[in-house]
C-alpha positions in Angstrom: 0.0 0.0 0.0 1.3 3.4 -0.9 0.5 7.0 0.1 2.5 9.5 -1.9 6.1 8.2 -1.7 5.3 6.3 1.6 5.2 2.5 1.2 2.9 0.8 3.7 2.9 -2.9 4.6 0.8 -5.4 6.6 1.3 -6.7 10.1 3.4 -9.7 9.1 5.8 -7.6 6.9 6.1 -5.0 9.7 7.0 -7.7 12.3 9.6 -9.3 10.1 11.2 -5.9 9.2 11.3 -4.8 12.9 12.8 -8.1 14.0 15.5 -8.0 11.3 16.5 -4.4 11.7 16.3 -4.7 15.5 18.7 -7.7 15.4 21.0 -5.7 13.0 20.8 -2.7 15.3 19.7 -0.6 12.3 17.8 2.7 13.1 14.2 2.9 11.8 10.9 4.7 12.2 7.5 2.9 12.4 3.9 3.9 12.2 1.0 1.5 13.0 -2.8 2.1 12.7 -5.3 1.3 15.4 -6.2 -2.1 13.7 -2.5 -3.0 13.5 -2.9 -3.8 9.8 -1.6 -0.7 8.0 2.0 -0.2 8.9 5.0 1.9 7.8 8.5 0.6 8.8 11.3 2.5 7.2 15.0 3.1 7.8 15.3 6.7 8.8 17.9 7.4 6.1 15.3 6.5 3.4 12.4 8.5 5.0 11.7 11.6 3.0 10.9 14.8 5.0 8.7 15.8 2.0 6.2 13.1 3.0 6.5 12.6 6.7 7.9 14.6 9.6 8.3 13.5 13.2 9.5 15.0 16.5 10.4 12.9 19.6 12.0 14.1 22.8 15.4 13.0 21.6 15.2 12.8 17.8 13.5 14.5 14.9 13.7 14.6 11.1 12.6 18.3 10.7 15.2 20.2 8.7 13.1 22.9 6.9 12.2 26.3 8.3 8.8 26.3 10.0 5.8 27.5 8.1 4.6 31.1 8.8 1.9 31.4 11.4 -1.1 33.8 11.0 -1.3 36.8 13.3 -4.5 35.1 14.6 -6.1 31.8 13.8 -9.7 30.5 13.5 -10.7 27.3 15.3 -14.3 26.3 15.3 -15.5 22.8 16.3 -18.8 21.2 15.3 -19.2 18.3 17.7 -22.0 15.7 17.3 -25.1 16.3 19.3 -25.4 15.0 22.8 -28.2 12.7 21.6 -25.9 11.1 19.0 -23.1 10.8 21.6 -25.6 9.3 24.1 -26.5 6.5 21.7 -22.9 5.4 21.6 -22.5 5.9 25.3 -25.5 3.6 26.0 -24.0 0.8 24.0 -20.8 1.0 26.1 -22.7 1.3 29.3 -24.9 -1.7 28.6 -21.7 -3.8 28.1 -20.2 -2.4 31.3 -23.4 -3.3 33.2 -23.3 -6.8 31.5 -19.8 -7.4 32.8 -18.2 -7.5 29.3 -15.9 -4.6 30.1 -14.6 -2.7 33.2 -13.4 0.3 31.2 -14.1 1.3 27.5 -12.5 4.2 25.7 -15.2 5.9 23.6 -14.1 8.3 20.9 -15.6 10.6 18.3 -14.6 12.5 15.1 -15.5 16.2 15.4 -15.5 18.4 12.2 -13.4 21.6 12.7 -13.1 24.7 10.6 -9.7 26.5 10.8 -7.5 28.7 8.6 -4.5 26.6 9.7 -3.0 23.9 7.5 -1.9 20.5 8.9 1.8 21.6 8.4 1.2 24.9 10.3 -0.3 22.9 13.2 2.6 20.5 13.2 5.2 23.3 13.1 3.7 25.4 15.9 2.0 22.9 18.2 3.9 22.1 21.4 3.9 18.5 22.4 6.3 15.8 23.5 5.6 13.8 20.3 4.6 15.2 16.9 3.9 13.7 13.5 2.9 15.1 10.1 1.9 12.9 7.2 1.5 14.9 4.0 -2.1 15.7 3.0 -3.3 13.2 5.6 -3.0 14.0 9.3 -1.0 15.6 12.1 -0.6 14.5 15.7 0.6 16.4 18.8 0.6 13.7 21.5 1.7 14.0 25.1 1.5 10.2 25.7 4.3 7.8 25.5 3.4 4.2 24.6 6.5 2.3 25.6 10.2 3.2 25.9 13.0 0.7 25.8 16.3 1.7 27.4 19.3 -0.4 28.6 17.3 -3.6 28.5 14.3 -2.3 30.4 10.8 -1.5 29.0 8.8 1.4 30.4 5.2 2.5 29.9 3.4 5.7 31.0 -0.4 5.3 30.8 -2.3 8.7 30.9 -5.8 8.7 32.4 -7.5 11.5 34.1 -7.7 15.2 33.0 -9.0 18.4 34.6 -8.9 22.1 33.8 -5.9 23.3 35.9 -7.5 26.8 36.4 -10.3 25.3 38.5 -10.1 25.9 42.3 -8.2 23.1 44.0 -7.8 21.3 40.6 -5.0 19.0 41.7 -6.9 17.9 44.8 -10.1 17.5 42.7 -8.4 15.2 40.2 -6.6 13.1 42.7 -9.8 12.8 44.8 -12.1 11.9 42.0 -13.3 8.3 42.5 -14.2 7.8 38.8 -10.8 9.0 37.6 -9.0 7.0 40.2 -10.8 3.8 39.3 -10.2 4.4 35.6 -6.5 5.1 36.2 -6.1 2.0 38.3 -7.7 -0.2 35.7 -5.5 1.1 32.9 -2.4 0.8 35.0 -3.2 -2.8 35.8 -3.9 -3.5 32.1 -0.6 -2.0 31.0 1.2 -3.9 33.7 -0.3 -7.2 32.4 0.7 -6.2 28.8 4.3 -5.6 29.8 4.3 -8.9 31.7 3.8 -10.7 28.3 7.2 -9.5 27.1 9.2 -8.7 30.3 9.9 -9.9 33.8 10.1 -8.0 37.1 7.3 -5.8 36.1 6.5 -3.2 38.7 4.7 0.2 39.0 7.5 2.6 39.8 5.4 5.8 40.0 1.7 6.0 40.5 -0.8 8.8 39.7 1.6 11.7 39.2 0.4 14.9 37.5 1.7 16.8 34.5 0.7 20.1 33.1 -0.4 20.6 29.5 -0.9 24.0 28.0 -3.3 24.6 25.0 -4.5 27.5 23.0 -7.6 27.7 25.3 -6.5 26.6 28.8 -4.1 24.6 30.9 -4.9 21.0 31.8 -3.6 18.6 34.5 -3.1 15.1 33.2 -2.6 12.0 35.4 0.0 9.4 34.6 1.8 6.4 36.1 5.2 4.7 35.2 5.5 0.9 34.8 8.8 -0.9 34.3 9.9 -4.4 33.3 13.1 -6.2 32.4 13.6 -7.6 28.8 15.5 -10.7 27.8 18.9 -10.2 26.3 17.7 -11.2 22.8 14.8 -8.7 22.7 16.2 -6.8 19.7 15.8 -9.8 17.4 12.1 -10.1 18.6 11.3 -6.4 18.5 8.4 -6.7 16.1 6.8 -9.6 17.9 7.3 -7.9 21.2 5.7 -4.7 20.1 2.7 -6.1 18.2 1.6 -8.4 21.1 1.0 -5.2 23.2 -1.2 -3.6 20.6 -3.6 -1.9 20.5 -2.6 0.4 23.4 -4.5 -0.3 26.5 -5.0 3.3 27.4 -7.1 3.9 24.3 -9.1 0.6 24.3 -9.9 -0.6 27.8 -10.2 -3.8 29.8 -10.4 -6.7 29.1 -8.8 -5.6 25.9 -10.1 -8.1 23.3 -13.8 -7.8 24.2 -13.5 -4.0 24.7 -12.2 -3.6 21.2 -15.4 -5.4 19.9 -17.5 -3.0 22.0 -15.7 0.0 20.6 -16.3 -1.2 17.0 -20.0 -1.5 17.8 -20.4 1.8 19.6 -18.3 4.2 17.6 -19.7 5.8 14.4 -16.5 6.3 12.4 -13.3 4.5 11.5 -10.3 5.4 13.8 -7.7 4.7 11.1 -4.3 5.9 12.5 -5.9 7.7 15.4 -5.0 5.8 18.6 -2.4 3.8 16.7 1.3 4.2 17.6 4.5 5.6 16.1 8.0 4.9 17.2 11.7 5.3 16.6 14.5 2.7 17.2 18.1 4.2 17.2 19.9 0.8 17.0 19.9 0.4 20.8 16.9 2.1 22.5 13.3 2.7 21.4 10.8 5.4 22.0 7.1 5.3 20.9 3.9 7.3 21.3 0.2 6.8 21.2 -1.4 8.8 18.4 -3.8 11.0 20.3 -4.5 14.7 19.8 -5.2 14.0 16.2 -6.2 16.3 13.3 -7.1 14.7 10.0 -7.7 16.0 6.5 -10.7 14.5 4.8 -12.5 15.1 1.5 -15.0 17.2 3.4 -12.5 19.3 5.4 -10.8 18.5 8.7 -11.8 16.4 11.7 -10.4 16.2 15.2 -10.6 12.8 16.9 -11.0 12.7 20.7 -12.6 10.8 23.5 -12.3 9.3 27.0 -12.7 6.3 29.2 -16.1 5.2 30.3 -16.7 3.3 33.6 -19.7 2.4 35.8 -19.2 5.8 37.5 -19.3 7.7 34.2 -22.1 10.2 33.4 -23.0 10.7 29.7 -23.2 14.4 29.9 -19.8 14.8 31.7 -18.1 12.5 29.3 -19.6 14.4 26.3 -18.3 17.6 27.7 -14.8 16.1 28.3 -14.7 14.8 24.7 -15.5 18.3 23.4 -12.9 19.9 25.8 -10.2 17.8 24.2 -10.8 19.3 20.7 -7.9 21.8 20.8 -4.5 22.6 19.5 -1.6 23.2 21.9 -0.6 26.5 20.4 -0.1 29.6 22.7 
């Protein structure tokens, strides 16, 4: 499969390529969609910056000057109605009530109108991880999927958000029972995922808060850190290791397999690369991110994909408002 000059492959080809280049300690970039079926695995030396740009905390392939930014920018979102959202929410909630899931991540595609291009958003957004795919989408994600360093694998699930300007916001978020339950579920799920590929898996930091600044407000985001030890031959199994942890638990739910089925029934659009993953292997260590904070170009304009975790303690109206709150660009 091709898009412009980018050559995509299927899961089997991606696993084989990652295993081979991992064993040869060859650096490469990879991009995997939510279904784990459309993949890009390419040596960094052969990846054209005309087609794809990425920024990680320690590496980037951006060489050109940034695109000019307008003196002011328009940003208008047109979310689905609450009634439409409630229909999807009810499907999720019935499955929660039936014991089929403990936590389900429900997402939506919101049309937006803006005078910004995908490239302008990529160039000027501030985020830990950024990605631009020509004429397709851009991502400005704060969320690490997994990191591999010195034989250890780390994951940092993010669950729980609040407007930082609210009175006692930190105390509110840490004391919120629904958010605490959601975060505990995801932390346990990710710990189980890492246990498939690593030993000595432990939660090294639990429920710490980070600040995210957007063009509208400042948010507090709750995260945890989980660590495990990999076997000495992990580089030769890099593809197998990675794909067995997909899709990411933080954007699906628990138990993962059944929850993905619920997501497919409840959501009214195709996620595509949204909530997939991207990563970079430098020959020794690996860093990767979950593709959230996602703006996509379609034939009808642009859509912004966002959502949140649903539990027994969730309220449809509150979740709807949270979904809308997340439709932003971190430009300030």
